[in-house]
C-alpha positions in Angstrom: 183.9 -108.8 -11.2 184.6 -105.6 -13.6 182.0 -103.5 -11.4 184.2 -104.1 -8.1 187.4 -102.9 -10.0 185.9 -100.2 -11.2 185.6 -98.7 -7.6 189.3 -98.9 -7.3 190.5 -96.8 -10.1 192.1 -93.6 -8.3 190.2 -90.5 -7.8 191.7 -88.5 -10.5 190.7 -91.6 -13.2 187.2 -92.0 -11.8 186.9 -87.9 -12.5 188.7 -87.9 -15.8 186.5 -91.2 -16.9 183.3 -90.2 -15.6 180.7 -92.3 -13.3 179.1 -94.4 -16.2 182.6 -95.4 -17.9 183.0 -99.3 -17.8 187.3 -98.7 -18.8 189.2 -100.2 -16.3 192.3 -98.5 -15.3 193.6 -98.8 -12.4 197.0 -98.0 -10.5 199.9 -100.1 -10.6 200.5 -100.5 -7.3 197.1 -102.0 -6.8 198.2 -104.1 -9.5 201.7 -105.1 -8.7 200.7 -105.3 -4.9 198.1 -107.6 -5.3 200.4 -110.2 -8.4 203.2 -110.7 -6.4 202.7 -114.2 -5.7 201.1 -115.1 -8.6 203.7 -116.9 -11.4 202.6 -114.4 -13.7 204.2 -111.8 -16.0 202.2 -108.3 -16.6 203.0 -107.5 -20.4 203.6 -103.9 -20.8 203.5 -102.3 -24.1 205.1 -99.5 -25.6 202.9 -98.6 -28.6 204.9 -96.2 -30.4 202.1 -96.6 -33.4 198.5 -96.4 -32.0 197.1 -99.1 -34.6 198.9 -102.2 -32.7 196.8 -101.2 -29.7 193.0 -102.5 -30.4 194.7 -105.9 -31.6 196.6 -106.2 -28.1 192.7 -105.4 -26.2 191.4 -108.0 -28.5 194.1 -110.3 -27.0 194.1 -109.8 -23.5 190.0 -109.2 -23.6 190.0 -113.0 -25.1 192.4 -114.3 -22.6 191.3 -112.6 -19.3 194.4 -110.7 -18.9 195.9 -107.7 -17.1 197.7 -105.5 -19.1 200.1 -102.1 -19.4 200.5 -99.9 -22.0 203.4 -97.6 -21.7 205.8 -94.9 -23.3 209.1 -93.8 -21.9 210.4 -90.4 -21.8 212.0 -90.6 -25.2 209.8 -91.7 -26.7 206.5 -89.6 -25.8 207.9 -86.5 -23.6 206.8 -83.1 -22.8 207.7 -82.5 -26.6 205.9 -86.0 -27.7 209.2 -87.7 -27.8 210.1 -89.3 -31.3 206.7 -91.0 -31.3 205.2 -87.8 -31.5 202.7 -88.8 -28.6 202.6 -86.5 -25.6 201.6 -87.8 -22.4 197.8 -86.5 -23.2 197.7 -87.3 -26.3 198.9 -91.1 -25.4 196.6 -91.5 -22.4 194.0 -90.1 -24.1 194.5 -93.0 -27.2 194.6 -95.5 -24.9 191.6 -94.6 -22.9 189.7 -93.6 -26.4 190.3 -97.2 -27.7 189.5 -99.1 -24.6 186.3 -97.3 -24.8 185.8 -98.0 -28.4 186.8 -101.8 -28.4 184.8 -102.3 -25.4 187.7 -103.1 -23.1 186.9 -104.5 -20.1 189.9 -105.8 -18.8 192.2 -104.4 -15.8 195.1 -102.4 -17.4 197.8 -99.9 -16.8 199.2 -96.8 -18.1 202.5 -96.6 -17.1 205.1 -94.2 -17.3 208.3 -96.0 -18.6 211.8 -94.7 -17.9 211.7 -91.2 -16.3 215.6 -90.8 -16.8 217.5 -88.0 -14.9 221.0 -88.7 -15.8 222.9 -86.7 -13.5 222.3 -84.8 -9.8 222.2 -81.5 -11.9 218.5 -79.2 -11.1 217.8 -79.0 -15.4 217.1 -82.8 -15.6 215.8 -83.0 -12.2 213.3 -80.5 -12.8 212.6 -81.4 -15.6 211.7 -84.7 -14.4 209.4 -83.6 -12.1 207.5 -81.5 -14.6 206.9 -84.8 -16.8 205.5 -86.9 -13.9 203.0 -83.6 -13.1 202.0 -83.9 -16.6 201.7 -87.6 -16.9 200.1 -87.6 -14.0 197.0 -84.8 -15.2 196.6 -87.0 -18.3 195.8 -89.9 -16.4 198.6 -92.6 -16.0 198.8 -94.6 -13.0 202.0 -96.3 -12.7 205.7 -94.5 -13.1 209.2 -96.0 -13.4 212.1 -93.9 -12.0 215.5 -94.4 -14.1 218.2 -92.5 -11.4 220.3 -95.6 -12.6 223.3 -93.7 -14.2 224.2 -92.1 -11.1 226.0 -93.5 -7.7 223.7 -95.2 -5.6 223.6 -92.6 -2.9 222.3 -90.4 -5.9 219.9 -92.7 -7.1 218.3 -93.1 -3.8 218.2 -89.4 -3.4 216.4 -88.6 -6.9 213.6 -91.3 -6.8 212.8 -90.4 -3.1 212.2 -86.9 -4.3 210.4 -87.2 -7.5 208.0 -90.0 -6.2 206.5 -88.2 -3.5 203.6 -87.1 -5.7 203.2 -90.7 -6.9 203.0 -92.1 -3.5 200.7 -89.4 -2.2 198.2 -90.6 -5.1 198.5 -93.9 -4.7 200.5 -94.7 -8.0 202.7 -97.3 -8.7 206.3 -96.7 -8.3 209.1 -99.0 -10.2 212.7 -97.8 -9.7 216.0 -99.1 -11.5 219.2 -100.7 -10.9 221.7 -101.0 -13.7 221.1 -99.7 -17.1 220.6 -102.3 -20.2 223.1 -101.6 -22.8 222.4 -100.6 -26.4 225.2 -102.4 -27.3 227.2 -105.9 -26.9 229.7 -103.9 -24.8 227.4 -104.6 -21.9 227.5 -102.6 -18.6 228.5 -104.5 -15.4 224.8 -106.7 -14.2 223.2 -105.5 -11.5 224.5 -107.9 -8.2 222.7 -108.5 -5.1 224.7 -106.6 -2.7 223.6 -103.3 -4.5 220.1 -104.4 -4.5 220.0 -104.8 -0.6 221.6 -101.5 -0.1 219.6 -99.9 -2.7 216.2 -100.9 -1.8 216.9 -100.8 2.1 217.9 -97.3 1.9 215.5 -96.6 -0.1 212.6 -97.9 2.1 214.6 -96.8 5.5 213.2 -93.0 4.1 209.5 -94.2 3.2 209.9 -94.9 -0.5 209.1 -98.7 -1.1 208.5 -99.1 -4.8 206.8 -101.9 -6.4 209.0 -102.9 -9.0 212.7 -102.6 -9.6 214.3 -102.9 -13.4 217.6 -104.3 -13.2 220.1 -105.1 -15.9 220.2 -109.3 -16.1 221.9 -109.3 -19.8 219.3 -108.5 -21.6 219.3 -105.9 -24.8 217.0 -103.6 -26.2 215.4 -103.9 -29.6 215.9 -106.3 -32.0 218.0 -109.6 -31.7 220.0 -110.1 -34.7 219.7 -113.5 -36.5 222.0 -116.0 -34.0 222.7 -113.6 -31.5 222.4 -115.6 -28.0 220.1 -114.1 -25.5 222.2 -114.0 -22.2 219.8 -113.3 -19.6 221.1 -114.3 -16.0 218.5 -116.2 -14.2 219.8 -117.8 -11.3 221.2 -113.7 -10.4 217.8 -112.8 -11.6 216.3 -114.9 -8.8 218.7 -114.0 -6.4 218.0 -110.0 -6.8 214.0 -110.9 -6.4 214.5 -112.9 -3.1 216.7 -110.0 -1.6 213.8 -106.8 -3.2 211.4 -109.3 -2.4 212.4 -109.5 1.5 212.3 -105.2 1.4 209.0 -104.9 0.2 209.2 -105.3 -3.7 206.6 -107.3 -5.4 208.5 -108.4 -8.3 210.7 -107.3 -11.0 210.9 -105.6 -14.2 212.5 -107.5 -17.9 213.9 -105.3 -20.3 214.5 -106.1 -23.5 212.0 -109.1 -24.8 211.5 -108.6 -28.6 213.1 -111.1 -30.2 213.4 -113.8 -27.1 212.4 -117.1 -27.7 209.1 -117.7 -26.2 210.3 -120.9 -23.9 212.6 -118.4 -22.2 210.0 -116.1 -21.8 207.7 -118.2 -20.1 210.5 -118.8 -17.4 210.9 -115.7 -16.1 208.2 -115.7 -14.2 209.9 -118.7 -12.0 212.5 -115.9 -11.2 210.4 -113.0 -10.1 209.9 -111.3 -12.9 206.5 -109.4 -12.9 206.4 -107.4 -15.5 208.0 -107.7 -19.1 208.4 -104.7 -21.2 207.7 -105.2 -25.0 208.1 -102.3 -27.3 210.1 -102.7 -30.5 207.9 -106.2 -31.3 205.1 -103.5 -32.1 206.9 -101.0 -33.9 208.1 -104.2 -35.9 204.0 -105.2 -36.1 202.9 -101.8 -37.4 205.3 -101.7 -40.7 204.5 -104.7 -41.2 201.3 -103.3 -42.1 201.6 -100.0 -43.3 201.4 -99.0 -47.0 204.8 -99.9 -49.1 205.0 -96.2 -50.0 205.3 -94.9 -46.6 207.7 -97.2 -45.7 209.6 -96.5 -48.3 209.5 -93.2 -47.4 210.3 -93.7 -43.8 213.1 -95.9 -44.5 214.4 -92.8 -46.9 214.4 -90.5 -43.6 216.3 -92.8 -41.8 219.3 -93.2 -44.0 219.3 -89.6 -45.3 219.3 -88.7 -41.3 221.9 -91.2 -40.3 219.3 -92.2 -37.5 217.1 -96.0 -36.8 213.7 -95.8 -38.2 212.0 -95.6 -34.9 212.6 -91.4 -35.2 210.6 -91.4 -38.6 207.8 -92.3 -36.3 207.1 -89.0 -35.3 208.1 -87.1 -38.6 205.4 -89.4 -40.5 202.5 -89.1 -37.8 200.2 -87.9 -39.6 200.5 -90.0 -42.8 201.0 -93.2 -40.2 197.7 -91.6 -38.2 196.1 -91.8 -42.1 196.3 -94.8 -43.5 193.8 -96.9 -45.4 191.3 -99.1 -43.5 192.8 -102.1 -44.9 196.1 -101.6 -43.1 194.9 -100.5 -39.8 192.8 -103.8 -40.3 196.5 -105.8 -41.0 198.1 -104.2 -38.1 195.3 -105.1 -35.8 195.3 -108.8 -36.8 199.2 -109.1 -36.5 199.5 -107.2 -32.8 196.2 -109.6 -32.2 197.8 -112.9 -32.9 201.3 -111.8 -31.2 200.0 -110.5 -28.0 198.2 -113.8 -27.4 201.8 -115.5 -28.1 203.4 -113.4 -25.0 199.8 -113.1 -23.1 199.9 -116.9 -22.9 203.6 -117.4 -22.3 203.8 -114.8 -19.6 201.0 -117.4 -18.1 199.0 -113.9 -17.8 195.6 -116.1 -19.2 193.3 -115.3 -16.4 195.2 -113.1 -14.6 192.1 -110.6 -14.6 190.1 -113.0 -12.4 192.9 -113.7 -9.8 193.4 -109.7 -9.3 189.7 -109.2 -8.7 190.1 -112.4 -6.2 192.5 -110.7 -4.4 191.6 -107.2 -4.7 187.9 -108.6 -3.6 189.7 -109.7 0.1 192.1 -107.3 0.9 189.9 -104.3 0.8 
């Protein structure tokens, strides 16, 4: 199976990996187009701290599952974001682990939330530079988020920024409806704006594989007793419209803390990619040496910042933790990844992908 899939790796990525590599990094376009009718979700992991990565790979290997590794522009931009990982550092870390762990399953490296918040030239140019660096580093899937702008500007920004992505044959994700950071939630993505957005986008020759929406979820940790408000019926209606316009599936943000029984249902409503970020940070923090965690918490308090921003400040210390702590994080990440991959119905997705791609190429 893997030999056939390896042949489908994009040309630039094959050149990076070398002809003898068994690392199976594929294009998001190929993966999500192939899996569009499969009732499963590809787990996308924001590995802010690298020690969680081998555990995730181990779970995906055992369950024969396709996975994605991603970072947002704020987590890993050209300046390293708040994790201290530039696109080159992040991609090389993923590829090194895939090689050293003997990870044989197909996966993606996804650039999440390449955000353009206004129509100014500065933001657009910065996003273009980031995309170029991510392509060079080995990213194979890209999410352009211009959802802060008007519908017309969102379409214009996405169409122009997506040109090199489409030219390379890589995956494209677009967004409607910014997921809120607080309980003062913004309006949910509507079916009407979905139809208008995608029809005008595709008319310009820009058909994405994925659409990220605001269906009532939130980012980060859910507080104890906090109700999860995900509008599943609206999600299904949006998926039906998106599917009719050539989109392979929807993207679910804010999964950390969502009950697993609800996570499993999301596939029935058109979700094909599920983003999990804060969970892996929580796992890593649980396995870090206590004195290091104390130092990170003190820094966060003194600077009045979320503890995620301590990741870059303490990166060298985090990278150099003792092997016993690394092993602990590996094991916790493995257990969590198995649970989510199972809930996502992703077990066996690698074999399904191979079978579909074998007949379509």
